[in-house]
N, C-alpha and C positions, 0 to 999 in steps of 0.2 A: 535921457532916459528912453525917450522915443525911437531912436536908433535900436537899442537893444528891445525894444517892443516888436519892431517892425523886422528884426533879425530873428526873434524867438517865433514869430507867426510865420515866416516864410518856412524856416525849419520844420514846424510841425505840420506845415500844409504843403510839404514839396512834393509829395507823390499826386495831388490833386493838381498842384501847377503844372507838373510833368503833362500828366493827361489832356489838361486843357490847352496846353502847347502843341501836345502832338495831334490833338482834334483840329486845332485851328491850321496849323502845317499840313496835314492831309487833306483837307477839305478846301485850303486854298491851291495845293498843288492839282489836286481836280479840276477847280475850276481854270486855271491856267492850261490845262491839258485840253479841256472844251474849248477855250480860246484861240488856242492855238490851231485846231482841227477847223474851227470856225474862219479864221485868218487864211488858213491855206485854201478853202473853199470860195474866196472871195470879198468876206466880209471888210470892213474897215475897223481899225480899231481905235476906241475912244475911252479916255478914262472913265466917264460916266457908264459906258457899257460895262468895263472891267467893276465898276462898284456895284451896278444892279445886279450883274451875274454874282458876283460875291454874296451879297444879300439874299438872293433866292438859294444860292447853294448851301449857305449854312440854315437857312429855315428848313429847308428838304433834309439837311444832314441832323440836325436837333432831333426831326421828327423819326429819322431812321435810329438814330442812336437810342431816343427812347424805346424803341420797339425791341432792337437787337441787343442793347447792353442791360437796361432794366428789366423787360419783362422774358428776354430769352436767356440772360444770362450767359452770353457766350463769350470768347476772348475777345478783350479789349481791342489789340490790334486788329481783328476779324471786323469787330464792329465799326472802328474808324476807316478801313477799306470799303466798308459797305456805304458807309456815310460819304465818303469821296466818290464812289462810283455811281450813287443814287443822285448825288448831287449834279454830277452831269449831265444827268436827263433832264433836270428841272427845265 
């Protein structure tokens, strides 16, 4: 019974799940791009640095998402790209 409930929930919320996954992927790729640029300029890569950059980028991206998607009601992909772009400036 629990397996059916989980399956039904996943099917009912598939659109929101896809949006969250796309948001996470785009922001993570923006963070990786930022880190690649920093490594090229001579910074040393550490796991702690990666985690801290991801956390900061996600907080900035959530703020940008609230402005672009919720208040301005622009295209989802555009607001995700703005989230990734602004996350690289954190």
